[in-house]
N, C-alpha and C positions, 0 to 999 in steps of 0.2 A: 504493500500499500504505500510506504514512505518512497521507494523507489518510483512507482508511478507518478506519484505528486512530484517528485524531482524532476522526472522527465518532461512533465507537461510544463513545470516551472522553467526548466531550460529552453523547451521549444518556443514558450512565450516570449521569455526575453530576447531569443534569437530573431523572432518575428520583429519585436521592437526595433532591435538593432538595426534590421534592414530597412525598416520604414523610417527611421531617423536618418540612416544613410543616404535614403533616397530624397528625403526632404532637405537635406544639406547639399547634396549636388545640385538639386533643383534651384535651391536659392544662390548656389555659386553661379549657376548657369544664367540665371537671370542677371546677376551682377556682371557677368562677363559680357552678356549681351549688350546690357546697358552701357558698359565701357566702350565698345565696340563702337555703337551709335556716338557716345560722347567724344571719343577720340577722331572719328570721322569728322563730325561736326566742326570740331576744333581746327583741324589742318584743312578743311575744305573751305576755312576763311584765310588760309595762306596760300597766295598764288606764286606757283613756280616762275622762276626767273625766265625759264625757257619759252615760257608763253603758250607751249603746245597743249591742245586739248586731249582729254582721254582718248577720244575717236582717233585724232591724228595719232598721237603716240602708239596706239595699237597698231594702226596701220603700216606706220614706219617700222616698227618691231618687226611684225610679219615680213615687210619686203625685205629689211635687212638679213632675215632667215630664209629668204627664197620661198617664201609662203603668199599666197593671196586667198585670203578668206573675207567673207563680208562681214562688216561691223555694223550690228543692229542696236538702235536704242530700244531699251525695253522699259516697261512701265515698274514703278515701284521704287524703295530704297535699298540699298545694298542687295539688289537682285542680280547682281554681275555673275555671269558664268560662261564656260565655255560648253558647247554642245558638240561632242565629238560625232554623233549619229548624223548631224545634218550639216557639221563642218562650219558652225556660225559661232561668232563670239557675241555675246549680248552684254551691252553695258547700261548700267542704270541711267536715269535722266540726270542724276548728280555727278555722274562720271563722265558722260559722253562728250556733253559739250563744255566742260569745266577744265580748268587749266590749273586747278589747285594741288597741293602736294598729296592730299587724300587721293583725287581722281586719278592722278599719275601712279600712285602706289597700287591701286586697285587694278586699273587697266594693265600695267605690266605684269601684276599677278596673273591676271587671267591669261596674257599671252605665255606665261611661264607654263600653263597648262596645255596651251596648243604645242609648244615644242615637246613637252612631255609625250603627248600623243603621237607627234610625227618620229620620234626617236624610239618609239616601242618602250618608254620607261616602264620597267618591271612592274613596280607597286601600282602604277595605273591600269596596266592590263590585269593584273590579278584582281583589283578592285571592281573592274568591269565584268569579269567572270563570275565573282562573288555576289553581285548586285541581284541579280533576279532570285538568287536563295535567300538573301538578306532582307528582301522585302516580303518574301514568303514567311520566313520565319520571324520577323516583326508582327504580321498580321495574325499568324495562325499559331506560333509557339506557344503564348500564354493561355489561348483556348484549349489546346490539347492538355497543357498542365492542369487546368481546371477542370477538364473532361476527365483526365485519369483520376483525379482525386474523387469527384463525383462517382465514378464507376468503381472506386474502391469502396466508398463508403455504402454505395446501394448494393454491393455484390460481396457482402463479408463472406469469407472463407472461399472465394472464387479464384484463389492464387494471387498473383503479381501483375495481372493483365493491366490494371488501371496505373500502376508503376510504371511499366514499360511504356505506355502511352504518354504518362507524364516526362518520362525521362527523354523521348522523341521530342516531345515540345520544347524540352530545355536545350536540346541538341540544334534545333531549328533557329532557336533564339540566338545561340552562339554564333551564327551565322552572321547575324547583324552585329555582334561585337567584333568579329574578325573584319568585317567591312569597315568599322569605324577606327579600328586599330590601323588597318592599311591605308586609310584616309590621311592618318597624320603624317607620314613621310611625304605623300604626295602633296598636302598643303605647304609642309615646310619647304620642300623642294622648289614648288612654283614661287614661293615669297623669295628664295634665295636666288632663283633666276631672275626674277623681276628685279630686284634690287642691283643686281649685276649689270642688266641691262639699262636701266636707269642711270647708273654710274659710268658705264663704259661710253654710253652715247651722249653723256653731258646733259641729260634732261633734268637732273637734280643737282643743284649745288652741293657742296660738302656739308654746308650748315642746314640744308634742307633734309638730307637723307635720315637724321634721327626722328623726324616727323613721320616720314613713311615707314620706318621700321617701327615705330609705336603702334602704327595703324595696322600693319600686318601681324605683329605680335599679339595684338588684342584680338584680332579675327581668329588666330591660330588657337588661342585659348578656348574659345567656344567648341573647335573640334577636339580638344583634350578633354572637357568636361562631358560632352557628348558620349565620348569613348569610356569615360569614368561611370556615367550613368548606366550606361548598357551593361557593364560588369557588374555593378550593384544589382541590376535587374537578373542577370545570370544567377548571381548566387541567391537572390530570392525565391526565383523560379525552382532551383534545385531543391532548396529547402522544403518548398511546398511539394516537389515531387516525392522526397523522401518520406512525408506524410502518407502518401499513397502505397507505401510498401507494407506488405502483410507481416506482422510480427509474430 
């Protein structure tokens, strides 16, 4: 009796710990996202002395690397991206026509992704391969874990079928974690390439580079916290899956 109570107490404490970690990561993610917006806004008010806009910079960097892709303006804030499927670089309104330090940093970062794609940068290729499974895992994984728990509770003495279903859910969600972990070197490398292109091309002066670095570091932190959040979710799902095992 004492042992069972102790097990329940430990399980309860473990559950509270995961909820606490999830809330902590969520709060940190909100802070990180707020910092990205804040840093971008700050250096969006600082015009680069080169005077080129984000769109012009992106086009020139592509030409310098022997590439010719369309640069499109997209709606929204910080919605900048490279679409490898359609071979299009999308720059947000605050980047496309702006010559600020923030705009040039973001535009160069996106061209960094283009170069990764054209050079068959391995982490980017791996991320593309994992993406379909990551999407499936994110959507279905938690439901399989819950389904396994329900099956375990409803079919007392029916073996470990519920446990294995729950484990399958955890395994699927791990694909999401892997995707986000692989995203980290992809994003860091794109920023590194972007800063090198800005420096080599003379698009940012030496005293303008710290602002660009702050902008890109703040954005990178959001990816770090996203990966951390997925890791906590995997731990929580595995903890739930263990509850579906017959004892």
